[in-house]
Each structure stands twice: as structure tokens, then as C-alpha cells.
C-alpha positions in Angstrom: 21.0 -15.7 15.4 17.7 -14.7 13.8 15.9 -14.0 17.1 18.5 -11.3 17.8 18.5 -9.9 14.2 17.2 -6.5 15.1 19.8 -6.0 17.9 22.7 -6.1 15.5 24.8 -3.0 15.2 25.4 -0.9 12.1 28.5 -2.7 11.0 27.0 -6.2 11.6 23.8 -5.2 9.8 25.7 -3.9 6.8 27.9 -7.0 6.7 24.7 -9.2 6.7 23.2 -7.0 4.0 26.2 -7.4 1.8 26.3 -11.2 2.4 22.6 -11.6 1.5 22.4 -9.1 -1.4 21.9 -10.3 -5.0 25.4 -8.9 -5.8 26.9 -11.5 -3.5 28.8 -14.3 -5.3 26.8 -16.9 -3.4 23.5 -15.6 -4.6 21.7 -17.3 -7.5 18.5 -16.0 -8.9 15.8 -18.5 -9.9 13.6 -15.8 -11.5 13.4 -14.9 -15.1 13.6 -11.4 -16.3 9.8 -11.1 -16.5 9.4 -12.4 -13.0 11.8 -9.9 -11.3 11.0 -6.3 -10.4 14.3 -4.5 -9.5 14.5 -3.7 -5.8 17.1 -0.9 -5.9 16.3 2.4 -7.5 15.4 6.1 -7.2 11.9 5.1 -5.9 10.7 2.1 -3.9 9.1 -0.5 -6.1 5.5 -1.4 -5.5 4.2 2.2 -6.2 4.8 2.7 -10.0 5.0 -1.0 -10.6 2.0 -2.3 -12.5 -0.2 -3.8 -9.8 0.2 -7.5 -9.1 -2.6 -9.9 -8.2 -2.1 -10.4 -4.5 -1.2 -8.4 -1.4 0.2 -9.1 2.0 0.2 -5.9 4.1 1.4 -5.6 7.7 2.3 -3.0 10.3 4.6 -3.2 13.3 5.0 -1.4 16.6 8.6 -1.0 17.9 9.1 -2.6 21.3 12.7 -1.3 21.5 13.6 2.3 22.2 17.1 2.3 20.8 17.8 3.8 17.4 20.3 1.0 16.7 17.6 -1.6 16.8 15.4 0.4 14.4 18.4 0.8 12.0 19.2 -2.9 12.3 15.6 -3.9 11.3 15.7 -1.6 8.3 19.1 -3.0 7.2 18.0 -6.6 7.5 14.6 -5.9 5.9 16.5 -4.3 2.9 18.8 -7.3 2.6 15.9 -9.7 2.7 13.9 -7.7 0.2 16.8 -7.5 -2.2 17.1 -11.3 -2.1 13.4 -12.3 -2.2 12.5 -9.9 -5.0 15.4 -11.4 -7.1 14.0 -14.9 -6.5 16.6 -16.0 -4.0 16.3 -17.4 -0.5 17.2 -15.1 2.3 19.8 -17.6 3.5 21.3 -19.4 0.5 24.1 -21.1 2.5 23.6 -24.5 4.1 21.9 -24.2 7.5 22.9 -25.8 10.8 20.4 -28.7 11.3 20.2 -28.1 15.1 19.1 -24.5 14.6 15.9 -23.0 13.2 16.4 -22.1 9.5 16.9 -18.4 8.8 14.5 -18.4 5.8 11.0 -19.7 6.7 11.0 -21.6 3.4 7.5 -21.4 2.1 8.7 -19.7 -1.1 11.4 -22.2 -1.9 11.2 -23.4 -5.6 8.7 -20.6 -6.4 9.4 -17.9 -8.9 9.6 -14.3 -7.5 6.3 -13.6 -9.2 7.0 -9.9 -9.7 7.4 -9.5 -5.9 7.7 -6.0 -4.7 8.3 -4.9 -1.1 7.5 -1.3 0.0 8.4 0.0 3.5 6.9 3.0 5.2 7.2 4.9 8.5 4.2 5.8 10.7 3.8 9.1 12.6 4.6 7.4 15.9 8.1 6.5 14.8 9.0 10.1 15.3 7.8 10.3 18.8 5.2 12.2 20.7 5.5 15.4 22.9 8.0 14.7 25.6 8.8 11.2 24.2 11.3 11.3 21.3 12.4 7.7 21.8 14.6 7.5 18.7 15.8 11.1 18.5 14.0 11.6 15.2 11.4 14.1 16.0 13.2 16.9 14.1 13.2 14.6 11.0 9.4 14.2 10.9 7.7 15.4 7.7 5.0 18.0 8.3 2.7 15.9 6.0 3.0 12.9 8.3 0.2 13.5 10.7 -2.4 10.9 11.8 -5.4 11.1 9.5 -8.3 13.1 11.0 -11.6 11.4 11.7 -14.0 11.4 8.8 -17.8 11.5 8.9 -19.2 7.9 9.1 -15.9 6.3 10.2 -16.2 3.2 12.4 -12.5 2.5 12.9 -11.0 -0.4 14.8 -7.9 1.1 16.6 -6.3 -2.4 16.7 -6.2 -2.6 12.9 -5.1 1.0 12.3 -1.8 2.8 12.6 1.7 1.4 13.3 5.3 2.5 13.5 6.4 0.7 10.4 4.5 -0.8 7.4 5.4 -3.4 4.8 3.5 -3.8 1.6 4.3 -7.0 -0.2 2.7 -7.5 -3.6 3.2 -10.5 -6.0 1.4 -12.6 -8.6 1.6 -15.5 -6.2 -0.1 -15.2 -2.8 2.4 -17.5 -1.1 5.3 -15.4 -2.3 3.7 -12.2 -0.9 2.9 -14.0 2.4 6.4 -15.4 2.7 7.9 -11.9 2.6 5.8 -10.5 5.5 6.3 -13.7 7.5 10.1 -13.4 7.1 10.0 -9.7 7.9 8.0 -10.4 11.0 10.5 -13.0 12.2 13.5 -10.8 11.4 12.1 -7.9 13.5 10.7 -10.1 16.3 13.2 -9.1 19.0 12.6 -5.3 18.6 9.1 -5.0 17.0 5.8 -6.7 17.2 3.2 -7.3 14.5 0.4 -4.9 15.1 -2.1 -5.9 12.4 -2.1 -7.4 8.9 -4.3 -7.7 5.8 -4.3 -10.1 2.9 -5.7 -8.9 -0.4 -6.6 -10.5 -3.7 -7.8 -9.1 -7.0 -6.3 -5.7 -7.7 -8.9 -3.0 -7.8 -7.2 -0.6 -10.1 -5.0 -0.5 -13.1 -1.6 1.2 -12.6 0.0 0.2 -16.0 -1.2 1.1 -19.5 -1.1 -2.6 -20.6 -3.5 -3.6 -17.8 -7.2 -4.0 -18.2 -9.5 -2.5 -15.7 -10.5 -5.0 -13.0 -13.8 -5.3 -11.2 -14.3 -4.8 -7.5 -16.5 -7.0 -5.2 -19.5 -4.7 -6.1 -19.1 -5.9 -9.7 -18.1 -2.6 -11.2 -14.9 -1.8 -13.1 -12.6 0.1 -10.8 -9.8 2.5 -11.4 -10.6 3.5 -15.0 -9.3 7.0 -14.5 -6.4 6.0 -12.3 -2.9 7.5 -12.8 -0.7 5.1 -14.9 2.9 4.5 -14.0 4.1 5.3 -17.5 2.7 8.9 -17.1 5.9 10.3 -15.6 4.4 13.9 -15.6 1.5 12.8 -13.5 3.7 10.7 -11.2 5.9 13.7 -10.6 2.9 16.0 -10.1 0.9 13.8 -7.8 2.9 11.0 -6.4 6.6 11.6 -5.8 7.8 14.1 -3.2 10.0 16.8 -4.7 13.2 18.3 -3.3 12.5 20.8 -0.6 9.1 19.4 0.3 9.8 18.4 3.8 13.0 16.7 5.1 15.6 15.6 2.4 15.1 11.9 3.3 11.6 12.0 1.8 12.8 13.3 -1.7 11.7 10.7 -4.2 9.4 9.1 -1.7 5.6 9.2 -1.3 2.9 9.0 1.3 0.8 5.8 1.6 -2.7 5.8 3.0 -4.4 2.5 3.8 -8.1 2.2 4.6 -10.2 -0.9 4.9 -13.7 -0.4 3.5 -16.3 -3.0 4.3 -19.1 -3.5 1.8 -22.6 -3.7 3.3 -23.7 -6.5 1.0 -27.2 -6.8 2.5 -27.9 -3.3 1.4 -26.0 -3.4 -1.9 -27.4 -6.7 -3.1 -31.0 -5.4 -2.5 -30.3 -2.3 -4.6 -31.7 -2.2 -8.2 -29.2 -2.1 -11.1 -30.3 1.4 -11.8 -29.7 2.4 -8.2 -26.2 0.8 -8.2 -25.3 2.6 -11.4 -26.5 5.9 -10.1 -24.5 5.3 -6.9 -21.2 4.8 -8.8 -22.0 6.9 -11.9 -21.0 4.2 -14.4 -22.8 1.4 -16.2 -22.1 -1.9 -14.5 -21.6 -4.0 -17.6 -19.4 -1.7 -19.8 -17.9 0.6 -17.2 -18.8 3.6 -19.3 -19.8 6.8 -17.5 -23.6 7.3 -17.4 -24.5 8.9 -20.8 -21.5 7.3 -22.5 -20.8 4.2 -24.5 -17.2 3.1 -23.8 -15.3 2.7 -20.5 -12.9 5.4 -21.5 -15.4 8.0 -22.7 -14.9 11.4 -21.0 -16.9 11.8 -17.8 -19.4 14.6 -18.8 -20.3 16.1 -15.5 -22.7 18.6 -17.0 -24.6 16.2 -19.2 -28.4 16.1 -18.6 -31.3 13.8 -19.5 -34.3 15.1 -21.5 -36.1 15.9 -18.3 -33.2 18.1 -17.2 -31.8 15.8 -14.5 -28.1 15.2 -14.4 -27.1 12.0 -16.1 -24.4 11.5 -13.4 -26.2 12.3 -10.1 -24.9 15.0 -7.8 -24.0 12.4 -5.2 -22.5 9.8 -7.6 -19.1 8.5 -6.5 -17.3 9.4 -9.8 -18.6 12.9 -9.7 -17.4 13.7 -6.2 -14.1 11.9 -6.8 -13.4 13.7 -10.1 -10.4 15.9 -10.2 -12.5 18.8 -11.5 -14.2 18.8 -8.1 -11.0 18.5 -6.1 -8.9 21.4 -7.3 -7.5 19.2 -10.1 -5.8 16.9 -7.5 -5.3 13.2 -8.2 -4.1 10.2 -6.3 -2.5 6.9 -7.4 -4.8 4.1 -6.2 -3.4 0.6 -5.7 -5.9 -1.2 -3.6 -7.1 -4.9 -3.3 -10.3 -6.8 -2.5 -10.3 -8.6 0.8 -12.5 -11.2 2.4 -12.6 -12.3 6.1 -14.4 -15.2 7.8 -18.2 -14.9 8.2 -19.1 -12.9 11.3 -20.3 -15.5 13.9 -24.0 -15.6 14.5 -24.9 -13.2 11.7 -24.2 -14.9 8.4 -23.0 -11.5 7.1 -20.2 -11.4 4.6 -17.2 -9.4 5.8 -15.5 -8.4 2.6 -14.7 -5.2 0.6 -11.9 -3.0 -0.5 -8.5 -2.6 1.2 -7.9 0.9 -0.2 -4.3 1.9 -0.8 -3.4 5.2 -2.3 0.0 7.0 -2.9 0.3 10.7 -3.1 2.7 13.6 -2.9 0.7 15.6 -0.2 -2.0 14.0 1.9 -3.0 17.4 3.3 -3.6 18.7 -0.2 -4.8 15.5 -1.9 -6.4 12.7 0.1 -7.8 14.5 3.1 -9.9 17.1 1.2 -11.1 14.4 -1.2 -12.1 12.0 1.6 -13.9 14.8 3.5 -16.0 15.5 0.4 -16.8 11.8 -0.1 -17.6 11.2 3.5 -20.1 14.0 3.6 -21.9 13.5 0.3 -21.0 10.2 -1.5 -24.0 7.9 -2.3 -21.6 5.0 -1.8 -21.6 5.7 2.0 -25.0 3.9 2.2 -23.3 0.7 1.1 -19.9 0.8 2.8 -18.3 1.2 6.2 -14.7 2.4 6.8 -13.1 0.3 9.6 -9.4 0.9 9.4 -7.2 4.0 8.6 -3.5 4.5 8.5 -0.8 6.8 7.0 2.9 6.1 6.3 5.8 8.0 4.8 7.6 5.8 2.3 11.1 7.1 1.6 12.8 7.0 -1.7 14.4 3.8 -2.9 17.7 2.3 -1.6 21.0 2.0 -3.4 23.2 -1.2 -3.3 25.2 -1.0 0.0 22.6 1.2 1.6 19.1 0.4 3.1 15.6 1.8 2.9 15.4 5.0 5.0 19.2 5.3 5.5 19.0 9.0 4.8 16.8 9.4 7.9 19.8 8.6 10.1 22.3 10.8 8.2 
């Protein structure tokens, strides 16, 4: 049954969604109120949600070319997400012992751990010239274009792109892994896993009650990030407004993911002063150079007695500051990552899995990244190895599924 999940028709998919949804009489939540982040809503969870501690991110390529299969995947992913985020198993009913279980089971008895699941669509889902495989080319948002190459990029095409993406975040790494594992299995007959990334240790604060975390370079990261409670900023910089592209993107956002490897052999050999000049902040306190507290204003014009800028011209926080980017901001929601040691080198393969949400990549991320790629002192210590963009539609309503307006 599960191996053919993505081949189910619209009616069967909706019946399955209703049977598995938290509103079903057979469903029982094991999560407390503080453990559960509501799945249904105007926006998808996992964007404005205060960042959890762990990430499991995956992208998929569609192997089927029928729109019914695509719709079936999204219907069943939605049903699964609604159950898992409520702390319920995907298949609460007793299973046939002679058949593989529908739920892979590694999250049984675990609290939902504030699990959120966010689904996005890649540019390839909408076809290429002469190959509109799902008949959706006319629904493609103008903003959803493959990211351009940036100076210094060293991208691995096998860990970039994808037709669909799933971002699972939770305060328990096994809960996050379980969601992507189950989603991969549900989609297996019509989509293949392209690449995936595990993340730990959030690298920014997205809620006012959260303290600023440190990244793997040892610096506080995300001090000036947008906070989810700032609804004005979220509407200005994150959520797509009516009339901005196709109607199915209203209330949605654009996700950009980039894996940034830290060149630790270079970074670890850099003096404390050199590291602080690279970032533009004091390592211990997180205060901007020339300040005393982490949240002191970033004074870009402040100078030392010798007339030199306190925050160097190529410091990361100077180039990333909204004042140097036409006032534009992005919502950062990245994680640290660590991979096995590279064979024969002894080099650490770790860094930042950068995730950012925005209302307009063309106006926000792309100009910012071009400026950083050309001038940021941090470039001497990092290497960008993966790059992707996805359109995340607005949230689903009970009885519907994520992206259902795309098929209207």
C-alpha cells in the first residue's frame, strides 16, 4: 500500500488525509500544548516559528511525469505532517503483521518536540522550455528562478536544487529525522531523494524570547535577525503579498538554502583581532566593534583615534547591514552542520547550513549575496558548496493540502 502511495488519485488521497488527520476520531495526541506547533494555518509553520534545535532537510526529484502523482505526494505529505506535528503516529490503527508498517516507527513514544514541516517547490517542478511535464509552467512565479552563480562559489550540483524540498525542524533530532524518512518512503514510487542535510545548533534567533546562539566560528550569530513577533517586518520582508506573482503564493515565502563550509585551517590560525575584524563584532560579548553590549546599534561611521573605521570596510556585518542593501532584510533560520572527516586530509568538514526566507529573492537575497561574494572578508575563511531556491506556498487548511491552490 505504501509503495504505491504517490500513485493514489485525488479522491483516495483526500480519503487518506482525512483518515490520518488529527481531527480523526482514531487520532490521539501524545504531545502537550508546549510540544505542539499547529500545522494548519495561513502560513506554513517552520518560518515564523521560533527556531528549534535540530534540522533534517531533504530535496526530491520527481520520477513520475503525471500531475496526479505530484498531487498524491502532496496530499499524503500533508496528512503525515498533520499527524506527526501533533505527536501522533502516521498510521495509528493496528498494522497487518505480514506487511511492512506504514509508519517507520522511530518516533514512537517520543513527544512531538515542536516539530514543524515546511514544504517547497523548486524551479524544475514547473518545467523547462518544451517540457512542461505537469502542465504548471503558467503557474510559475517570476521570482522562482535558479540562483545565479556568485563569485567564489564551488557548488556540488549533486547537493543543490531539487523539484521538492522538505524542512523538518524539532527539538529532538530523531523526531526531525523520522519526518524526512517517512516522507521519503511515502514518495518513493514517484520521487527519489536527491540530497539531504542534517543540522544541529540553530545559528540565529527567530523569537524574542530566544538568546543569540553561537556558530561554529565561536561568534554570536543572528543578533539583528527578524523576529517572528515583529509582524510588520514579517509582512514587509518575508510573506508574499496578494498580487505578487500567482495567487497560490499569497501568504507564502521563498526559501534559499546554501551550505557554507568553514575553512578551519585558515580560521583557527587567525588572531582574535583578525577574527573580530572579519565579523565586525567582539567574539566574547557579541557587541559590534566600538560597542559594549550585543544589542548596541551598529555604528557604521564610528572611527578610532587614528581615523580608521572601527568596523572595517570589508567586515561581514557592515556589508550585510540593511543600510548597505537598500534597507532590505531577510529572515535567517540556518543550522550548523558537521560531516565525516575528509579521507586522507584530516580536514574538518563543517560549517553553516544557511537557510533564509524572504518575500523577493530578486530584490533581497541576490543583491546581498553578490555584495558579500565580492567584498566580504569572511570569504577568506569559507566556501559555498551548495545552493538552492524553493517557493513555499501558504499554509494548508483542514481538508486541503499544502500547495492545493497550485492545482486550482
